C-alpha positions in Angstrom: -6.7 38.6 -28.1 -5.1 38.0 -24.7 -6.4 39.8 -21.8 -3.2 41.8 -21.1 -3.4 45.5 -20.5 -1.1 47.5 -22.9 1.9 49.1 -21.3 1.6 47.0 -18.1 3.7 48.6 -15.3 5.6 45.4 -14.5 5.7 42.8 -17.3 8.6 40.8 -15.9 6.5 38.2 -14.1 4.4 37.8 -17.2 7.5 37.2 -19.4 8.7 34.5 -16.9 5.3 32.9 -17.1 5.2 33.0 -20.9 8.7 31.4 -21.1 7.5 28.5 -19.0 4.2 28.3 -21.0 6.1 28.4 -24.3 8.3 25.5 -23.3 5.4 23.5 -22.0 3.0 24.0 -25.0 5.6 23.3 -27.6 6.8 20.3 -25.8 3.2 19.0 -25.5 2.9 19.0 -29.3 6.1 16.9 -29.5 4.7 14.5 -27.0 1.4 14.1 -28.9 3.4 12.9 -32.0 5.8 10.5 -30.2 3.9 7.4 -31.3 3.6 8.4 -34.9 5.8 7.4 -37.8 6.7 10.0 -40.5 4.2 8.2 -42.8 1.4 8.8 -40.3 2.1 12.6 -40.4 1.4 13.2 -44.1 -2.0 11.6 -44.5 -5.1 13.8 -45.2 -8.1 11.5 -45.5 -10.7 14.2 -46.1 -10.6 18.0 -46.7 -11.7 18.9 -43.2 -8.7 17.3 -41.6 -5.0 18.3 -42.0 -1.8 16.2 -41.9 -0.1 16.2 -38.5 3.0 17.6 -40.3 0.9 20.6 -41.4 -0.3 21.3 -37.9 3.2 21.3 -36.5 4.5 23.6 -39.3 1.4 25.9 -39.3 1.6 26.6 -35.5 5.3 27.4 -36.0 4.6 29.7 -38.9 2.2 31.6 -36.7 5.0 32.5 -34.2 7.4 33.3 -37.1 4.9 35.5 -39.0 3.0 37.4 -36.3 5.7 37.6 -33.6 9.2 37.3 -34.9 8.7 39.4 -38.0 7.1 42.1 -35.8 9.8 42.3 -33.1 12.7 42.0 -35.7 12.0 44.3 -38.7 14.9 42.7 -40.6 13.8 39.1 -39.8 14.6 36.5 -42.4 12.1 33.6 -42.5 13.2 30.0 -42.3 12.0 29.3 -45.8 10.4 31.7 -48.3 7.9 29.1 -49.5 6.5 28.2 -46.0 4.2 31.1 -45.8 2.3 29.9 -48.9 2.2 26.3 -47.6 1.4 26.9 -44.0 -0.8 30.1 -43.9 -4.2 28.7 -43.1 -6.7 31.5 -43.9 -5.1 34.9 -43.3 -5.9 36.6 -46.6 -4.4 39.9 -45.4 -1.1 38.2 -45.2 -0.7 36.1 -48.3 -2.3 33.5 -50.6 -2.6 30.0 -49.2 -2.0 26.5 -50.6 -5.4 24.9 -51.1 -6.6 23.2 -47.9 -8.0 20.0 -49.5 -4.6 19.4 -51.1 -2.4 19.6 -48.0 -2.0 15.8 -48.0 -0.6 15.6 -51.6 2.8 17.1 -50.7 5.8 14.9 -49.8 8.0 17.9 -49.0 8.9 19.4 -46.7 9.7 16.2 -44.9 9.0 15.7 -41.2 12.7 16.1 -40.5 12.6 19.5 -42.1 9.5 20.5 -40.2 11.2 19.4 -37.0 14.2 21.6 -37.9 11.8 24.5 -38.6 10.2 24.1 -35.2 13.5 23.9 -33.3 14.9 27.0 -35.2 11.8 29.1 -34.4 11.7 27.9 -30.8 15.3 29.0 -30.3 14.5 32.4 -31.9 11.4 33.0 -29.7 13.3 32.0 -26.6 16.2 34.4 -27.4 13.7 37.2 -27.9 11.9 36.4 -24.6 15.2 36.6 -22.8 15.7 40.1 -24.2 12.1 41.0 -23.5 12.6 40.5 -19.7 11.3 43.7 -18.1 9.7 45.1 -21.2 6.8 47.5 -21.0 5.5 46.7 -24.5 2.7 44.3 -23.9 1.6 43.9 -27.5 4.1 41.3 -28.6 3.6 39.4 -25.4 -0.1 39.3 -26.1 0.6 37.9 -29.6 2.8 35.3 -28.0 0.0 34.2 -25.6 -2.4 34.1 -28.6 0.1 31.9 -30.4 0.3 29.5 -27.4 -3.5 29.2 -27.2 -3.6 28.8 -31.0 -1.2 25.9 -30.7 -3.3 24.3 -28.0 -6.3 24.5 -30.3 -4.2 22.7 -32.9 -3.2 20.0 -30.4 -6.9 19.1 -30.1 -7.2 19.2 -33.9 -4.2 17.0 -34.3 -5.8 14.3 -32.3 -9.2 14.5 -34.0 -7.5 14.5 -37.4 -5.2 11.6 -36.5 -8.3 9.7 -35.4 -10.1 10.2 -38.7 -7.0 9.5 -40.8 -6.5 6.2 -38.9 -10.2 5.3 -39.2 -10.1 5.0 -43.0 -7.2 2.5 -42.8 -8.5 -1.1 -42.9 -5.9 -2.0 -40.3 -7.5 0.3 -37.8 -4.2 1.4 -36.3 -3.8 2.1 -32.6 -2.4 5.6 -31.7 -2.0 5.0 -28.0 -3.6 2.8 -25.3 -5.4 4.2 -22.3 -7.2 3.1 -19.2 -11.0 2.8 -19.2 -13.6 2.3 -16.6 -15.3 -1.1 -16.6 -18.3 -1.6 -18.9 -21.6 -2.4 -17.4 -22.5 0.3 -14.8 -25.4 2.6 -15.8 -24.9 6.3 -15.0 -28.4 6.5 -13.5 -31.5 8.1 -15.0 -31.2 11.4 -16.8 -32.9 14.2 -15.0 -33.4 17.9 -15.9 -32.6 20.6 -13.4 -34.8 23.6 -13.4 -33.6 27.2 -13.7 -35.8 30.2 -13.0 -36.2 33.2 -15.3 -33.5 35.8 -14.7 -31.1 38.3 -16.1 -27.5 36.9 -16.3 -24.1 38.3 -17.0 -22.4 36.2 -19.7 -19.1 36.3 -21.7 -15.5 36.8 -20.5 -15.1 39.9 -18.4 -11.4 40.9 -18.0 -12.3 43.1 -15.0 -13.5 40.0 -13.1 -11.6 37.1 -14.6 -7.8 36.9 -15.1 -6.2 35.1 -18.0 -6.5 34.7 -21.7 -9.7 34.8 -23.7 -10.5 35.0 -27.5 -12.1 38.1 -28.9 -15.3 36.2 -29.7 -15.9 35.6 -25.9 -16.7 39.2 -25.4 -17.7 41.9 -24.8 -19.4 40.7 -21.6 -23.1 41.5 -21.6 -26.4 40.6 -20.0 -29.1 38.2 -21.3 -32.6 37.5 -20.1 -33.4 33.8 -19.9 -36.9 32.4 -19.7 -37.4 29.5 -17.2 -35.6 26.4 -18.6 -34.4 22.9 -17.6 -31.0 21.3 -18.4 -30.0 17.7 -18.3 -27.7 16.7 -15.4 -25.4 14.7 -17.7 -24.7 13.9 -21.4 -26.7 11.5 -23.5 -25.1 8.0 -23.5 -24.4 5.7 -26.4 -27.1 3.3 -25.1 -29.7 6.1 -25.1 -28.7 7.1 -28.6 -28.8 3.5 -29.7 -32.5 3.5 -28.8 -33.0 6.4 -31.2 -31.3 4.4 -34.0 -33.3 1.2 -33.3 -36.5 3.3 -33.3 -35.8 4.3 -36.9 -34.3 7.7 -36.0 -32.3 7.9 -39.2 -35.3 6.9 -41.3 -37.9 9.4 -40.0 -37.9 12.7 -41.8 -40.1 14.5 -39.3 -37.3 14.3 -36.8 -34.9 16.2 -39.0 -34.2 19.7 -40.2 -34.6 19.7 -44.0 -30.8 20.3 -44.6 -30.1 17.6 -42.0 -32.3 15.1 -43.8 -30.6 15.8 -47.1 -27.2 15.3 -45.4 -28.2 12.0 -43.9 -29.3 10.7 -47.3 -26.4 12.1 -49.3 -23.8 10.6 -46.8 -25.9 7.4 -46.0 -25.6 8.1 -42.2 -27.0 5.3 -40.1 -25.1 5.9 -36.8 -22.5 8.3 -35.3 -19.1 8.6 -36.9 -16.8 5.7 -35.9 -19.6 3.3 -35.0 -19.0 0.0 -36.7 -21.3 -3.1 -37.0 -19.4 -6.3 -36.7 -21.1 -9.7 -36.4 -24.3 -8.1 -35.4 -22.8 -6.0 -32.6 -21.8 -2.4 -32.5 -18.2 -1.4 -32.0 -16.5 2.0 -31.8 -13.2 3.0 -33.3 -11.0 5.3 -31.3 -7.3 6.3 -30.9 -6.8 3.1 -28.8 -8.3 0.9 -31.4 -11.6 -0.7 -32.1 -13.7 -1.8 -29.0 -17.2 -2.9 -28.3 -19.7 -0.1 -27.8 -20.0 0.9 -24.2 -23.7 1.8 -23.8 -23.0 3.9 -20.7 -20.3 6.1 -22.2 -21.4 9.5 -23.6 -22.2 9.4 -27.2 -19.9 11.5 -29.3 -18.9 12.3 -32.9 -22.5 13.4 -33.8 -23.3 16.4 -35.9 -25.6 19.3 -35.0 -28.2 17.7 -37.3 -28.0 14.4 -35.3 -28.0 16.1 -31.9 -31.1 18.2 -32.9 -32.9 15.1 -34.3 -32.2 13.1 -31.2 -33.4 15.9 -29.0 -36.7 16.1 -31.0 -37.1 12.3 -30.8 -36.6 12.5 -27.0 -39.3 15.3 -26.7 -36.6 17.9 -25.7 -34.4 20.4 -27.4 -30.8 21.5 -27.4 -29.8 24.3 -24.9 -28.9 27.8 -26.1 -25.2 28.7 -25.4 -26.3 31.1 -22.7 -28.4 28.5 -20.9 -25.4 26.3 -21.0 -23.0 29.0 -19.7 -25.3 30.0 -16.8 -25.7 26.4 -15.7 -22.0 25.7 -16.1 -21.1 28.6 -13.8 -22.5 26.5 -10.9 -20.6 23.3 -11.7 -17.3 22.1 -10.4 -14.5 22.7 -12.8 -13.4 19.1 -13.5 -12.5 17.2 -16.6 -11.3 15.0 -17.9 -9.2 17.1 -20.3 -6.2 16.2 -22.4 -3.8 16.2 -19.5 -5.7 13.3 -17.9 -4.8 11.1 -20.8 -8.2 9.7 -21.7 -8.6 9.2 -25.4 -12.3 8.7 -25.4 -15.2 9.8 -23.1 -15.7 7.3 -20.3 -18.9 6.4 -18.4 -19.6 8.2 -15.1 -18.2 6.3 -12.2 -20.5 3.6 -10.8 -22.6 4.8 -7.8 -20.7 2.5 -5.4 -17.4 4.0 -6.4 -18.4 7.6 -5.7 -18.3 7.2 -1.9 -20.6 10.0 -1.2 -19.2 12.3 -3.9 -21.6 14.3 -6.0 -21.7 12.8 -9.5 -19.9 14.9 -12.1 -22.2 16.7 -14.4 -20.0 16.4 -17.4 -20.1 20.1 -18.2 -16.3 20.6 -18.5 -14.2 18.3 -20.6 -15.6 14.9 -21.8 -17.2 16.1 -25.1 -18.1 19.3 -26.8 -21.8 20.0 -26.5 -23.9 21.3 -29.3 -26.1 24.3 -28.6 -28.9 25.7 -30.6 -27.1 29.0 -30.9 -25.8 30.2 -34.2 -22.3 31.5 -34.1 -22.8 35.2 -34.1 -21.0 38.3 -32.5 -21.9 39.5 -29.1 -23.4 43.0 -28.8 -20.7 45.5 -29.3 -18.2 43.0 -30.8 -15.5 44.3 -33.0 -12.7 42.1 -34.5 -9.1 43.1 -33.6 -7.2 45.3 -36.1 -4.8 43.7 -38.6 -4.5 40.2 -40.0 -5.1 38.6 -36.6 -8.6 40.1 -36.8 -9.4 37.2 -39.2 -8.9 34.7 -36.4 -12.6 34.4 -35.3 -14.9 37.1 -36.6 -15.0 36.2 -40.3 -16.4 32.7 -39.5 -19.6 34.1 -37.9 -21.8 32.6 -40.5 -23.4 29.1 -41.0 -21.9 27.7 -37.8 -23.3 26.6 -34.5 -21.7 27.2 -31.1 -20.4 24.3 -28.9 -19.5 24.6 -25.3 -17.7 22.5 -22.7 -14.4 21.2 -24.1 -13.5 17.5 -24.6 -11.1 14.9 -23.5 -8.8 16.3 -26.3 -8.9 19.9 -25.0 -5.9 21.1 -23.0 -7.2 22.1 -19.6 -4.7 25.0 -19.7 -6.6 26.3 -22.7 -10.1 26.0 -21.5 -12.5 28.3 -19.7 -16.4 28.2 -19.3 -16.8 31.2 -21.6 -15.0 29.4 -24.5 -17.0 29.4 -27.7 -16.2 26.6 -30.2 -18.0 26.6 -33.5 -18.5 24.2 -36.4 -20.9 23.8 -39.3 -23.9 21.7 -38.6 -22.7 18.6 -40.6 -19.3 18.4 -38.8 -18.9 15.3 -36.7 -15.2 14.3 -36.8 -14.7 16.5 -33.7 -15.4 15.1 -30.2 -19.0 16.4 -30.1 -21.8 15.2 -27.8 -25.4 16.0 -26.7 -26.9 17.6 -23.6 -30.7 18.0 -23.6 -32.7 21.0 -22.5 -36.4 21.8 -22.1 -38.7 24.7 -21.6 -40.5 25.2 -18.3 -44.0 26.5 -18.9 
């Protein structure tokens, strides 16, 4: 939930800020779909992705169901059938249309979904105008949760569009973007040492302002043995060495379930790597391009990240090792706002002009950790249906940290805990190595 104290003595500045945030976030979703045709917005190429139309409608339903129905007891929904179609997983609210079948529906049309969004936007804005000066912080907290929820879906929209476009033989282009020149190595990968110590981790609302999800707390202390963490992400060229060394054919490098997954899916390289005329290419939202060996590798599963780390004689960091190291790093991206549609190489040494090289902790690509997604000590999910947001997924998932080029910067913070099952790789997921210090 949002880090907003109930019954705040002066909520008027908060209401003003939320009005501006609401307009910005909802407008950003519209911007992300500007280059799409209606036909693009109904495709669902695999069960894990959702049609763009569904994302736009689901985020709207969230505001309608959890905010407008609460503040207006006699509220009439836009369409009685939309709760069944656009409820994602809130079992305490209603049944849901099967997720793998979201792409089989031709109705509602994109025009109807646009009308739905505009209607709910107007209703939320009218309520916000009436809420100026309110002392009831709970609906404002729900609004802020809804905004962060929509920013999550903005990232998902882009990853889902990318996958949907990738199965099209035409390999469509979503949008072009500027890239750094190919051919400048980032320099050798080194591991920075960290001494053993007790560290405070997690989001602490007493020390940090702003929104956080319930799974980022409670804040607590952890003891870390001495460890070392890589100063940058693994590159495509480094991962290519793993492939050429038979990485996908050597069972000793893989967890048992990972080895089974490799064989069942016939994996030979990261997702979106294509071999054309004996050379590797990568598909992205700006089309198919030659593989840049100096760009960070991404779209790898936990299984692949773990196997690569073992091949390299290292391991993946725990999420707390990552968080402790990230606290010392400059908060730079790139994030969604910078407009990069794919992780780019570090700037050439000559172009840095004395600057310290970015460590690629924040933005760029989500980084797999070896930590299972589990509750922090003392964690309790929020009451009501919103309590289903995070807590019930704390099983068979691994934690990722750091954000990506698709993550809105306004949504991100270093305590953010993303999570996916170990075989997932359609998200913008990369690798940072760690090691023990003995």
